[in-house]
C-alpha positions in Angstrom: 0.1 0.0 0.1 1.0 3.8 -0.5 2.2 5.5 2.8 0.8 8.7 3.9 -1.8 11.0 2.8 -2.3 11.9 -1.1 -0.1 13.6 -2.3 -1.3 16.7 -4.3 -1.9 16.5 -8.1 1.3 18.1 -9.9 3.8 17.2 -7.2 6.4 15.1 -8.0 5.7 11.7 -6.6 8.2 10.1 -4.2 9.0 6.2 -4.7 6.5 4.2 -2.6 7.5 2.8 0.4 6.4 -1.0 1.1 6.5 -1.9 4.7 6.0 -5.3 6.3 3.3 -5.8 8.9 6.2 -5.8 11.3 7.1 -2.2 10.8 5.5 0.6 12.3 3.7 3.5 11.0 6.3 5.9 12.5 8.8 4.2 10.6 7.0 4.6 7.6 6.6 8.4 8.2 9.9 9.0 8.9 11.0 7.5 5.4 8.3 9.4 4.0 9.8 12.8 5.5 13.3 11.5 4.8 12.5 11.6 1.0 10.6 14.7 1.2 13.4 16.3 2.6 16.0 14.8 0.2 14.0 16.6 -2.7 13.1 20.0 -0.7 12.9 21.5 -4.3 10.7 19.4 -6.5 10.2 19.5 -10.1 6.5 19.3 -11.0 5.3 16.5 -13.3 2.3 14.5 -14.1 1.6 11.6 -12.2 3.4 8.4 -14.1 0.1 7.4 -15.2 0.0 10.0 -17.7 3.5 9.5 -19.2 2.8 5.8 -18.8 -0.4 6.0 -20.7 1.5 8.2 -23.4 4.2 5.8 -23.8 2.2 2.8 -24.1 0.2 4.5 -27.0 3.3 4.2 -29.0 4.8 0.9 -27.4 1.6 -0.9 -28.7 2.8 -0.6 -32.4 5.7 -2.4 -31.4 3.5 -5.2 -29.5 4.7 -4.5 -26.4 3.9 -2.0 -23.2 5.0 -0.9 -19.8 3.6 -1.1 -16.5 5.9 0.5 -14.0 7.7 3.8 -15.5 10.3 3.6 -13.0 11.2 0.1 -13.3 10.5 -0.8 -17.1 13.0 1.6 -18.7 16.0 0.9 -16.3 17.3 -2.0 -18.7 17.3 0.7 -21.7 15.5 -1.9 -23.8 12.1 -0.4 -24.0 13.3 3.0 -24.0 15.3 2.6 -27.4 12.2 0.5 -28.8 10.1 3.7 -27.7 12.5 6.0 -29.3 12.4 3.9 -32.7 8.9 3.8 -32.8 8.1 7.7 -32.3 11.1 8.7 -34.5 10.8 6.3 -37.5 14.5 5.5 -37.1 16.9 2.6 -36.0 19.1 2.8 -33.0 22.3 1.3 -32.7 22.0 -2.5 -31.5 21.2 -3.0 -27.7 23.7 -4.9 -25.6 21.9 -8.3 -24.6 23.5 -8.7 -21.1 21.8 -8.1 -17.8 24.6 -6.5 -15.8 24.3 -3.1 -14.6 26.8 -1.9 -17.4 24.9 -3.5 -20.2 21.7 -1.3 -18.6 23.7 1.8 -18.5 25.1 1.3 -22.1 21.6 0.9 -23.9 20.5 4.0 -21.5 23.3 6.0 -22.7 22.5 4.8 -26.5 19.0 6.1 -25.8 20.3 9.2 -24.7 22.6 10.0 -27.2 19.9 9.5 -29.9 17.8 12.0 -27.9 20.9 14.3 -27.9 21.6 14.1 -32.0 18.0 15.3 -32.3 19.4 18.6 -30.6 18.3 18.0 -27.5 19.8 19.0 -24.3 19.8 16.6 -21.3 20.5 18.7 -18.2 21.3 16.6 -15.0 20.0 13.6 -16.8 22.3 10.4 -16.6 21.8 6.9 -17.5 22.9 5.9 -13.7 19.4 7.8 -12.5 17.5 6.0 -15.3 19.3 2.6 -14.0 18.7 3.1 -10.8 14.9 3.7 -10.9 15.0 7.5 -10.1 11.6 8.7 -10.8 12.2 12.3 -11.1 15.2 11.8 -13.8 13.0 9.3 -15.6 9.9 11.5 -16.0 11.9 14.5 -16.9 13.5 12.0 -19.6 10.0 11.1 -21.0 8.8 14.9 -20.7 11.9 15.9 -22.9 11.1 13.0 -25.6 7.4 14.6 -25.6 8.5 17.6 -26.1 10.7 16.8 -29.0 8.7 14.1 -30.6 5.2 15.0 -29.8 5.1 18.8 -29.6 8.2 20.7 -31.2 7.2 20.2 -34.6 3.7 21.4 -34.3 3.8 24.9 -35.9 0.7 27.5 -36.6 1.4 30.6 -38.3 5.0 30.4 -37.6 4.9 29.5 -34.1 6.1 26.4 -32.4 5.8 24.0 -29.7 3.6 25.2 -26.9 2.3 28.3 -28.4 2.0 26.5 -31.6 -0.4 24.1 -30.2 -2.2 26.4 -28.1 -2.7 28.4 -31.3 -4.3 25.0 -33.0 -6.9 24.6 -29.9 -7.9 27.8 -30.1 -8.5 28.0 -33.9 -10.5 24.6 -33.5 -12.8 25.3 -30.7 -13.2 29.2 -31.3 -16.9 28.6 -32.9 -18.1 26.6 -29.7 -20.1 28.2 -26.9 -18.7 27.9 -23.4 -14.7 27.5 -24.6 -12.3 30.0 -24.4 -8.8 28.4 -24.5 -6.4 30.5 -23.2 -3.7 28.2 -21.7 -3.3 24.4 -20.7 -4.7 24.1 -17.4 -7.9 26.0 -16.1 -9.2 26.5 -19.6 -9.8 22.5 -19.5 -11.2 21.6 -16.4 -15.0 21.4 -17.6 -13.8 19.6 -20.3 -16.1 21.4 -22.7 -12.7 22.3 -24.6 -11.9 18.3 -25.4 -15.3 17.8 -26.4 -15.2 20.6 -28.6 -11.9 19.5 -30.4 -13.4 16.1 -31.0 -16.6 17.3 -32.2 -15.0 19.9 -34.5 -13.4 16.9 -36.4 -15.9 14.2 -35.9 -19.2 15.6 -34.9 -20.7 12.0 -35.4 -19.2 10.8 -32.1 -20.5 13.5 -29.8 -23.7 15.5 -29.6 -22.1 18.7 -28.5 -25.4 20.6 -27.9 -26.3 18.1 -25.2 -23.2 19.0 -22.9 -23.6 21.2 -19.9 -20.6 23.3 -18.4 -21.8 22.4 -14.8 -21.0 18.8 -15.4 -17.3 19.1 -15.9 -16.6 15.5 -14.7 -19.3 14.2 -17.0 -17.8 16.2 -20.1 -14.2 14.9 -19.2 -15.3 11.3 -19.0 -17.0 11.4 -22.2 -14.0 12.9 -24.1 -11.4 10.4 -22.3 -13.8 7.3 -23.5 -14.8 8.8 -27.0 -10.9 9.5 -27.6 -9.9 6.0 -26.1 -12.5 4.1 -28.2 -12.8 5.5 -31.7 -9.4 7.7 -31.9 -7.0 5.3 -30.5 -6.0 7.9 -27.8 -5.5 6.3 -24.3 -6.8 7.5 -21.1 -4.2 9.6 -19.6 -5.7 11.8 -17.2 -8.3 11.6 -14.3 -11.3 13.5 -14.3 -11.5 14.1 -10.5 -7.7 15.1 -10.3 -8.4 17.9 -13.0 -11.6 19.3 -11.5 -10.6 18.8 -7.7 -7.0 20.6 -8.6 -7.2 24.5 -8.4 -4.8 24.5 -11.7 -4.1 21.2 -13.3 -0.8 20.2 -14.2 0.1 22.0 -17.7 2.5 19.1 -18.8 -0.1 16.5 -18.5 -2.8 18.8 -20.5 -0.3 19.3 -23.2 0.8 15.6 -23.7 -2.8 14.8 -23.7 -3.9 17.5 -26.3 -0.8 16.6 -28.3 -2.2 13.7 -28.8 -5.5 14.8 -30.6 -3.4 17.1 -32.8 -1.5 14.3 -34.1 -4.9 12.0 -34.8 -6.4 15.1 -36.2 -3.5 16.4 -38.0 -3.3 13.0 -40.1 -6.9 13.6 -41.3 -6.2 17.4 -42.0 -3.5 16.1 -44.4 -5.2 13.5 -46.1 -8.2 16.2 -46.7 -5.3 18.7 -48.2 -4.1 15.7 -50.5 -7.6 14.9 -51.5 -8.4 18.5 -52.5 -5.1 18.3 -54.4 -6.2 15.0 -56.3 -9.5 16.5 -57.2 -8.2 19.7 -58.4 -5.7 17.7 -61.0 -8.5 15.0 -61.8 -11.0 17.7 -62.5 -8.3 19.6 -64.8 -7.9 16.2 -66.6 -11.7 15.5 -66.7 -12.3 19.0 -68.3 -9.4 18.4 -70.6 -10.9 14.9 -72.0 -14.2 16.6 -72.2 -12.3 19.2 -74.6 -10.8 16.6 -76.5 -14.2 14.7 -77.1 -15.9 17.8 -78.3 -13.2 18.8 -80.8 -13.0 15.2 -82.1 -17.0 15.5 -82.8 -16.6 18.8 -84.3 -13.9 17.9 -86.4 -15.6 14.7 -87.7 -18.8 16.6 -88.2 -17.1 19.5 -90.4 -14.6 16.9 -92.4 -18.0 14.7 -93.1 -19.9 18.0 -94.4 -16.6 19.1 -96.6 -16.3 15.3 -98.1 -20.0 15.5 -99.0 -20.1 19.1 -100.3 -16.8 18.7 -102.8 -18.3 16.1 -104.8 -21.3 18.4 -105.4 -18.9 21.2 -106.3 -17.0 19.1 -108.4 -19.8 18.4 -110.7 -19.7 20.2 -113.7 -22.6 18.2 -115.4 -24.1 20.9 -117.6 -28.0 21.3 -118.0 -29.6 21.4 -121.1 -32.4 24.0 -120.1 -31.8 27.3 -118.8 -34.0 27.0 -116.2 -32.2 24.0 -114.6 -29.0 26.3 -115.0 -30.4 29.1 -113.1 -31.8 26.7 -110.3 -28.2 25.4 -109.9 -26.9 28.7 -109.6 -29.6 29.7 -106.5 -28.6 26.6 -105.1 -25.1 27.7 -105.1 -26.2 30.8 -103.9 -28.0 29.2 -100.7 -24.8 27.6 -100.0 -22.7 30.5 -99.9 -25.3 32.7 -98.1 -27.0 29.6 -95.9 -24.9 26.7 -95.4 -21.3 27.6 -95.8 -21.4 30.6 -93.1 -22.0 28.4 -90.0 -19.4 25.7 -91.2 -16.9 28.9 -91.7 -18.0 29.6 -87.6 -17.6 25.9 -86.8 -14.1 25.8 -88.3 -12.9 28.9 -86.5 -14.3 27.7 -83.4 -12.7 24.3 -84.0 -9.2 25.9 -84.1 -10.2 28.3 -81.1 -11.1 24.9 -79.3 -7.8 23.4 -80.1 -5.6 26.6 -79.4 -7.7 26.8 -75.8 -7.1 23.0 -75.1 -3.4 23.0 -76.2 -3.0 26.0 -73.7 -4.9 24.4 -70.8 -2.8 21.3 -71.2 0.2 23.1 -71.4 -0.4 25.4 -68.2 -1.3 22.1 -66.3 1.7 20.6 -67.3 0.0 17.9 -69.4 1.2 16.5 -72.9 0.0 18.1 -75.8 -3.2 16.9 -77.2 -2.8 14.5 -80.6 -6.2 14.2 -82.4 -7.0 11.4 -84.3 -5.5 10.5 -87.7 -6.8 12.9 -90.4 -8.2 15.4 -87.8 -5.3 17.5 -87.2 -6.1 21.3 -87.4 -3.8 21.2 -90.5 -5.9 18.3 -91.9 -9.0 20.5 -91.4 -7.3 23.5 -93.3 -6.3 21.3 -96.1 -9.8 19.9 -96.4 -11.2 23.5 -96.2 -8.7 24.7 -98.7 -9.5 21.8 -101.2 -13.3 22.9 -100.7 -12.5 26.5 -101.6 -10.5 25.2 -104.5 -13.4 23.5 -106.1 -16.0 26.0 -104.9 -13.8 29.0 -106.5 -14.8 27.9 -110.3 -18.1 26.3 -109.6 -19.9 29.9 -109.7 -17.8 30.9 -112.4 -18.6 27.5 -114.8 -22.7 28.4 -113.7 -22.5 31.7 -115.3 -20.3 30.7 -118.2 -22.9 27.9 -118.9 -26.0 30.4 -118.2 -24.6 32.8 -121.1 -23.9 29.5 -123.3 -27.3 28.5 -122.7 -28.8 32.1 -123.4 -26.7 32.5 -126.5 -27.9 28.8 -127.6 -31.7 29.8 -126.9 -31.0 33.0 -128.9 -29.3 31.4 -132.0 -31.9 28.4 -132.0 -34.6 30.9 -132.5 -32.8 33.0 -134.9 -32.1 29.8 -136.9 -35.8 28.7 -136.8 -37.0 32.0 -138.1 -34.2 32.0 -141.1 -35.0 28.7 -141.5 -38.7 29.3 -141.7 -38.2 32.3 -143.9 -36.0 30.4 -146.8 -38.5 27.2 -146.6 -41.2 29.6 -147.5 -39.6 31.3 -150.4 -38.4 28.1 -151.7 -41.8 26.5 -151.3 -42.8 25.2 -154.9 -39.5 26.6 -156.7 -38.6 23.2 -157.4 -41.6 22.2 -159.3 -41.8 25.7 -161.0 -38.0 25.1 -162.2 -39.0 21.8 -163.5 -41.8 23.0 -165.6 -41.6 22.6 -169.2 -44.0 25.5 -170.0 -41.6 26.9 -172.7 -42.0 23.7 -175.1 -45.4 25.1 -176.3 -45.2 28.9 -175.3 -45.1 31.7 -177.9 -42.3 33.9 -178.8 -43.6 36.5 -176.4 -44.4 33.7 -173.8 -40.6 32.2 -174.2 -39.1 35.6 -173.9 -41.3 36.1 -170.9 -40.2 32.8 -169.4 -36.5 34.0 -170.1 -36.7 37.0 -168.5 -38.6 35.6 -165.7 -35.8 32.9 -165.2 -33.3 36.0 -165.0 -35.3 37.4 -162.3 -35.4 34.3 -160.7 -31.6 33.8 -160.8 -31.1 37.5 -159.3 -33.4 36.6 -156.5 -31.7 33.1 -156.1 -28.5 34.8 -155.7 -30.1 37.3 -153.2 -31.2 34.3 -150.9 -27.3 33.0 -151.1 -26.4 35.3 -147.9 -29.6 33.7 -146.2 -28.3 30.3 -146.7 -25.0 30.9 -145.7 -26.3 32.5 -142.2 -28.3 29.5 -141.7 -25.3 27.2 -142.0 -23.2 29.5 -139.8 -25.9 29.6 -137.1 -26.2 25.8 -137.5 -22.4 25.6 -137.1 -22.4 27.8 -134.1 -24.8 25.7 -132.3 -22.7 22.4 -132.8 -19.7 24.4 -131.4 -21.8 25.6 -128.1 -22.7 22.1 -128.1 -26.7 22.5 -128.5 -28.7 19.8 -127.0 -30.8 19.3 -130.0 -27.9 19.8 -132.6 -29.1 16.8 -134.6 -32.3 18.2 -135.6 -30.5 21.6 -136.6 -28.0 19.8 -138.8 -30.7 17.7 -140.2 -32.7 21.0 -141.3 -29.8 22.9 -142.1 -28.7 19.7 -144.4 -32.1 19.5 -145.4 -31.8 23.3 -146.9 -28.3 23.1 -148.2 -29.6 20.1 -150.3 -32.6 21.7 -151.5 -30.5 24.9 -152.6 -27.6 22.7 -154.3 -30.8 21.1 -156.0 -32.3 24.5 -156.8 -29.0 25.6 -158.0 -28.9 22.7 -160.6 -32.4 23.2 -162.0 -32.0 26.6 -162.4 -29.0 25.9 -164.7 -30.8 23.5 -166.3 -33.8 25.6 -167.1 -31.3 28.2 -168.3 -29.5 25.9 -170.5 -33.4 25.1 -172.1 -34.3 28.6 -172.3 -31.2 30.0 -173.9 -31.6 26.9 -176.5 -34.5 28.5 -177.7 -33.5 32.2 -176.8 -32.9 33.0 -180.5 -36.6 32.2 -181.1 -37.7 34.9 -179.3 -37.1 38.4 -180.5 -38.9 40.7 -178.7 -39.4 41.6 -175.1 -41.4 43.9 -173.2 -38.7 46.1 -172.1 -40.8 47.9 -169.4 -42.2 44.6 -168.0 -38.8 43.6 -167.9 -37.5 46.6 -166.3 -40.3 46.6 -163.9 -39.4 42.7 -162.7 -35.9 43.9 -162.4 -36.2 46.8 -160.3 -39.1 45.4 -158.2 -37.1 41.9 -157.5 -34.2 43.4 -155.8 -36.3 46.3 -154.0 -38.5 43.3 -153.0 -35.5 41.7 -151.6 -34.5 44.8 -150.0 -37.7 44.9 -148.1 -37.5 41.2 -147.2 -34.0 42.0 -145.8 -35.6 44.9 -144.1 -38.4 43.0 -142.4 -36.0 40.5 -141.5 -33.9 42.8 -139.7 -36.6 44.9 -138.3 -37.8 41.2 -136.7 -34.3 40.3 -135.6 -34.1 39.2 -132.3 -31.0 40.8 -130.7 -29.3 40.2 -127.2 -27.1 42.9 -125.4 -25.2 43.3 -121.8 -24.8 47.0 -122.3 -26.2 50.6 -122.8 -23.2 50.9 -125.4 -24.5 47.6 -127.1 -27.9 48.9 -127.5 -26.9 52.2 -128.5 -25.1 50.9 -131.6 -28.1 49.0 -132.4 -30.0 52.2 -131.9 -27.4 54.0 -134.3 -27.7 51.0 -136.8 -31.5 51.6 -136.9 -31.3 55.3 -137.2 -28.8 54.8 -140.3 -31.9 52.5 -141.6 -34.3 54.6 -141.1 -32.3 57.4 -142.9 -32.4 55.2 -146.0 -36.2 55.0 -146.1 -36.5 58.4 -148.3 -34.3 56.9 -150.9 -36.1 53.6 -150.6 -39.2 55.1 -151.3 -38.2 57.0 -154.4 -37.0 53.5 -155.6 -40.7 52.2 -154.7 -41.9 55.4 -156.4 -39.7 54.9 -159.7 -40.8 51.1 -159.9 -44.3 51.9 -159.5 -43.5 54.5 -162.0 -42.9 51.7 -164.5 -46.3 49.8 -164.0 -47.8 53.1 -164.6 -46.2 53.6 -167.7 -47.1 50.0 -168.9 -50.8 50.9 -168.0 -50.4 54.2 -169.9 -48.8 52.7 -173.1 -51.2 49.9 -173.0 -54.2 52.0 -172.9 -52.3 54.3 -175.4 -52.1 51.5 -178.0 -55.1 49.6 -176.8 -52.9 46.6 -175.6 -55.0 44.6 -174.0 -52.9 43.4 -170.6 -53.5 40.1 -169.0 -52.8 41.6 -165.6 -49.8 39.4 -165.1 -46.2 40.5 -165.8 -44.8 37.8 -167.5 -41.3 38.7 -165.9 -42.3 38.5 -162.6 -44.6 37.2 -159.6 -44.4 40.4 -158.2 -47.2 42.6 -158.5 -47.6 46.3 -157.9 -49.8 45.4 -154.8 -47.0 43.2 -153.7 -44.8 45.7 -153.5 -47.2 48.2 -151.7 -48.3 46.0 -149.2 -44.6 44.8 -148.4 -43.8 48.4 -148.2 -46.7 49.6 -145.8 -45.8 46.3 -143.6 -41.9 48.0 -143.5 -43.4 51.4 -142.5 -45.6 49.4 -139.5 -42.4 47.4 -138.4 -40.3 50.6 -138.1 -41.8 52.3 -134.9 -42.2 48.8 -133.5 -38.4 48.3 -133.8 -38.3 51.5 -132.2 -40.6 50.4 -129.3 -38.3 47.3 -128.6 -35.1 49.3 -128.6 -36.3 52.1 -126.3 -37.5 49.2 -123.9 -34.2 47.5 -124.1 -32.6 51.0 -123.3 -34.7 51.2 -120.4 -33.7 47.3 -119.3 -30.2 48.2 -119.8 -30.6 51.6 -117.9 -31.8 49.5 -114.9 -29.0 47.1 -115.3 -26.3 50.1 -115.3 -28.3 51.5 -111.7 -27.8 47.8 -110.5 -24.1 47.7 -111.2 -23.7 51.2 -110.0 -25.7 50.4 -106.6 -23.4 47.3 -106.2 -20.3 49.3 -106.9 -21.3 52.1 -104.5 -21.6 49.9 -101.6 -18.8 47.5 -102.5 -16.2 50.0 -102.6 -17.4 51.5 -99.4 -17.5 47.8 -97.6 -14.2 46.6 -99.3 -11.9 49.4 -98.0 -13.9 49.2 -94.7 -13.0 45.3 -94.3 -9.2 46.1 -95.3 -9.2 48.6 -92.8 -10.6 46.6 -90.0 -8.2 43.6 -90.7 -5.5 46.3 -90.2 -6.5 47.8 -87.3 -7.0 44.1 -85.7 -3.1 43.5 -86.4 -2.4 46.6 -84.5 -5.1 46.2 -81.6 -3.4 42.6 -80.9 0.0 44.4 -80.3 -1.0 47.9 -78.7 -4.1 47.2 -76.5 -3.4 48.3 -73.3 -4.8 47.8 -69.5 -5.8 44.4 -67.7 -6.7 41.6 -70.1 -10.3 41.9 -68.5 -10.3 45.2 -69.9 -8.6 44.1 -73.0 -11.3 41.1 -73.5 -14.1 43.8 -73.0 -12.8 45.9 -75.5 -12.4 43.2 -78.3 -16.0 42.0 -77.4 -17.1 45.2 -78.2 -14.9 45.8 -81.5 -16.3 42.2 -82.5 -19.9 43.5 -81.7 -19.4 46.5 -83.9 -18.1 44.3 -86.7 -21.0 42.0 -86.2 -23.2 44.9 -86.4 -21.9 45.6 -89.5 -23.2 42.4 -91.2 -26.6 44.1 -92.3 -24.6 45.9 -94.7 -22.8 42.7 -96.1 -26.6 41.1 -96.5 -27.8 44.2 -98.2 -24.6 43.7 -100.7 -25.6 40.1 -101.0 -29.5 41.2 -102.2 -27.8 43.5 -104.8 -25.7 41.0 -106.1 -28.6 38.4 -106.2 -30.6 41.1 -108.2 -27.5 41.8 -110.8 -27.4 38.0 -111.3 -30.8 37.5 -112.0 -30.7 40.1 -114.8 -28.0 38.3 -115.9 -25.1 41.0 -115.3 -21.9 39.3 -115.2 -19.3 42.4 -115.2 -19.1 45.8 -113.6 -16.9 48.4 -114.5 -17.7 50.5 -111.5 -15.7 48.3 -109.3 -12.8 46.2 -108.8 -14.6 44.5 -105.7 -16.6 41.0 -106.7 -19.3 39.7 -104.4 -16.6 36.9 -103.7 -13.9 39.1 -102.7 -16.4 40.6 -100.1 -17.1 37.3 -99.1 -13.9 36.2 -98.3 -12.5 39.2 -97.0 -15.7 39.1 -94.2 -14.9 35.5 -93.2 -11.3 36.3 -93.0 -12.2 39.4 -90.8 -14.5 37.3 -88.5 -12.0 34.6 -88.1 -9.0 37.3 -87.1 -11.4 38.8 -84.3 -12.0 35.6 -83.2 -8.6 34.4 -82.7 -7.4 37.9 -81.2 -10.0 37.0 -78.7 -9.2 33.6 -78.0 -5.4 34.9 -77.8 -6.6 37.3 -74.9 -8.4 34.3 -73.3 -5.5 32.0 -73.3 -3.3 34.8 -71.7 -5.9 34.9 -69.0 -6.0 31.2 -68.5 -2.0 31.6 -68.4 -2.2 34.2 -65.7 -4.9 32.3 -63.5 -3.2 29.0 -63.9 0.1 30.4 -63.2 -0.3 32.7 -60.7 1.2 35.6 -63.1 0.1 38.9 -62.1 -1.6 41.7 -64.4 2.1 43.9 -63.9 4.3 41.0 -65.0 1.9 40.5 -68.2 2.1 44.0 -68.8 5.7 43.9 -68.5 6.1 41.0 -71.0 3.7 42.8 -73.5 5.8 46.1 -73.3 9.1 44.2 -73.8 7.3 42.3 -76.7 6.1 45.6 -78.0 9.8 47.4 -77.8 11.4 44.5 -79.9 8.5 44.0 -82.2 10.1 46.6 -84.7 8.1 45.8 -87.9 4.8 46.0 -85.5 3.4 42.8 -86.8 2.8 41.1 -83.7 6.2 38.8 -84.3 9.6 39.1 -83.4 12.7 38.1 -85.6 15.1 35.7 -83.9 17.5 38.5 -83.7 15.0 40.9 -81.7 14.0 38.1 -79.4 17.7 37.2 -78.5 18.0 41.0 -77.9 14.8 41.1 -76.0 15.9 38.0 -73.7 19.1 40.1 -73.0 17.1 43.0 -72.0 15.5 41.0 -69.5 18.7 39.4 -68.1 18.9 36.4 -69.5 22.9 35.1 -70.1 22.5 33.6 -73.7 25.2 31.3 -75.3 24.6 30.1 -78.7 23.3 26.6 -77.4 20.8 27.9 -74.6 19.3 30.5 -77.5 18.8 27.3 -79.8 17.2 25.4 -77.0 14.6 28.5 -76.2 14.0 28.7 -79.8 12.6 25.1 -80.2 10.5 25.9 -77.2 8.9 29.0 -78.9 9.1 28.2 -82.4 8.7 24.3 -82.7 7.5 24.5 -86.4 10.4 26.5 -87.4 8.5 29.4 -88.8 11.5 31.8 -88.3 9.3 34.3 -86.3 8.3 34.6 -82.5 4.5 35.3 -81.9 3.2 37.0 -78.8 1.6 34.1 -77.5 4.7 32.1 -77.8 6.4 34.5 -75.8 4.0 34.6 -73.3 3.9 31.1 -72.7 7.9 30.9 -72.4 7.8 34.0 -69.8 5.0 31.7 -68.0 7.0 28.8 -67.9 10.0 30.3 -66.5 8.3 32.7 -63.8 5.2 30.2 -62.6 5.3 27.1 -60.9 3.2 24.0 -62.0 2.1 21.0 -60.0 4.0 17.8 -60.6 3.4 14.1 -60.7 5.5 13.8 -57.8 3.3 16.2 -55.9 0.5 14.0 -57.1 2.0 11.1 -56.0 3.0 12.5 -52.5 -0.8 13.4 -52.1 -1.9 10.0 -53.1 0.8 8.4 -50.7 -1.1 10.1 -47.6 -4.5 9.2 -48.7 -2.8 5.7 -48.6 -1.5 6.2 -45.2 2.3 5.9 -46.6 1.3 2.5 -48.2 2.6 1.7 -52.3 -0.9 1.0 -53.3 -4.7 2.7 -52.5 -7.6 0.7 -52.2 -11.1 0.9 -53.6 -12.6 2.0 -50.3 -9.6 4.5 -49.3 -10.5 6.2 -52.7 -14.3 6.7 -52.1 -13.9 7.6 -48.5 -11.4 10.2 -49.2 -12.4 11.7 -52.7 -15.6 13.1 -54.2 -17.7 10.2 -55.9 -17.3 11.3 -59.4 -13.4 11.7 -58.9 -13.0 8.6 -57.1 -14.6 6.5 -59.7 -12.6 8.4 -62.3 -9.4 7.0 -60.2 -10.8 3.6 -60.1 -11.7 3.2 -63.7 -8.3 4.2 -64.8 -5.7 2.8 -62.0 -4.2 -0.5 -62.8 -4.0 -2.9 -60.5 -1.3 -3.1 -58.2 1.2 -5.9 -58.8 3.4 -5.8 -55.2 3.2 -8.7 -53.2 2.4 -6.5 -50.1 -1.0 -5.5 -51.5 -4.4 -7.1 -50.7 -7.0 -8.2 -53.4 -8.1 -5.0 -55.5 -5.2 -2.7 -54.7 -4.8 0.0 -57.1 -1.4 1.6 -58.5 -1.4 5.3 -57.8 2.0 5.8 -58.7 1.7 4.6 -62.5 -1.5 6.3 -62.7 0.1 9.8 -61.2 2.6 9.5 -64.1 0.2 8.8 -66.6 -1.7 12.0 -65.5 1.2 14.1 -66.8 2.3 12.1 -70.1 5.2 10.1 -68.4 3.2 6.8 -69.2 0.1 5.7 -70.7 -3.2 6.3 -69.1 
């Protein structure tokens, strides 16, 4: 039993005095008093119970424990084992002997190890420990606690006691009735300990049910919960704490430090989990962007693949309406179908650049699209599309002009053929007649003269036959769809014409054989016939010209036709004189017949033309003249309307074309000269982009004017050098350029935010770049770039500069862009997370194991990130891992491209 009254809590306990039944109580008291006098200046320590529990909390990890702190450390073996467990290091091999010098040697090894950790042991020697000196043993244990459990605690640059106190204050600040100011009376009511537990494990204690007036209950609750659920043994006695005015500070610190280490691991795991979640979120977002790029690239390439054969199809239609429909389909393609694809192509490039920037900023390998889906592949496919598109519209317009010309020639061919066939109708029968065999002399002479007139008429029609043949030849050259029927009709006319020539020659020969049989001839009839026939031919030609169809494309051409028509009208007075002269012959015939009583048959033996025929045709010519005037004036009005359309289109195009060119130049300067923060630059560029988009209505209006011109078959415009194709291409380039400029600023914002680069640093980078961008084109030559780096303090040799150039100009373009310059400078000035950092975070979650389990991932990470890891981590192949263990080391390397994921 323990002699004497209970020693107050906090005073060093003397060694227990065990007496036999023979010893008297006075002997016990004397021994007690002797020991107290021997230790007249005691050092205050907690009761051995506290230190014993603390030591056992570590020794049980090695499968052992102590019962009596004064005796169990005397041989030095468990003391050395305790130091190995709490430090994680190996001590020198202990002596196995049981002699006193063996024990002293082992204790000295332990004390030497403590001293090697920077701890000064004052008045603590191996002999006192071996002899079981309680004060020295407890002092040594307290020194160990301070060094290994408390000294490394640091919160806001404080350490040891102050750091532990600050940690407790932070954790318990939100709790009512808790005010931690020290390590003695602040803990008497037990609420501070319960608050620490509830802050980290609210599932273990219902803090709302605790009462300040029940300190013993609160303390016991904290002790029991800590021992049962937190693996922290009970080191204090609730009644001792409550009944002592000032509880022992060292005991409280020892016990509270166990909570710090128990919960610090959880906080470290939480920090590691947050880092892993951040890294995984970056990977998930990047994978989503990769999938979106692949999908958009596939759709765009598929659209190009389907569109190119349509544009390559040069199969001409035979009808004008069908070709005009092709032209309308092409307009819909340029106005409706292609613009969204232009935006998709631009967005695809922007997404690709943004993704590569994010991968570079997150220290991931560059994205390599599937085969055939690189940005260069899409650009080549787009280039091929525009190449076939370029010639398609020109081909359409050429074909429409050809069909228009064909329709005009075909109609003209039909008209001339009809006139010619109308004239030749019955001529073969007439030439085949043998009426001269039974005719009188006068009749023979009349037949001769009639045949001469016919030959004159035949010669006059030679030009028409040649015109018909020429038109047929042109129709064949222009690939007229009904060329076979044209050729057949033309051949028929030519064969008939040859036959007429043969028959004419045969009849002349027959008439000449009997010419000497005819002696007289009616000169007046003959003269009438000779003058009437060419005049009739002239009228036929005039009627044909007055009814001739025409096609013109400019006011100059129609004015040329009007001039020719005016010249024709100027010949009408002379023609009228010729008509009067011809009609005068007939009048003279009638007069002679009346004078000499000649009975006329009423038929001119030398011609089928009667005076009435001449009169009727003359009236027809006079009637056609004003109709021709009206047709020409209508065409003048149409050509004037076309000219207005040309001028209207040119006026807009001459404004829009330079405007687009000016905006392109302004964007080139804006991308280099803009100042202010990146957000301000972004807002300015967005406003600039909106102003450009607002200008789209002018492009649409010009498209409408262009469509009106094409519908009016206007194919040239001398008032402007800008075609609709030039405007379209310029507009698309303008939209693409401003979008790319905005994307560059977005990437700079991503770079700044991801790399922790300040706005001031970015402004300095831009100022340096602008200074050495001597051509003001947004790029630096290698010599300018070298000068820029030297001005920023780089000591460059040829090898080092060559290495840097491979980073900023990987494609060997010979220039350094602003984005490449920013990427290089951010890599030089910013920090990035690494595979080693992620491995270290996983190692914390895995409790220092080389593998991690599915349960640990699901417990420490959010569900989405946990499943992401589980689906991608490979199985752990080490022998020390349980079934289903996962390899987080190879997974961490794969995240940064050091291996395959």
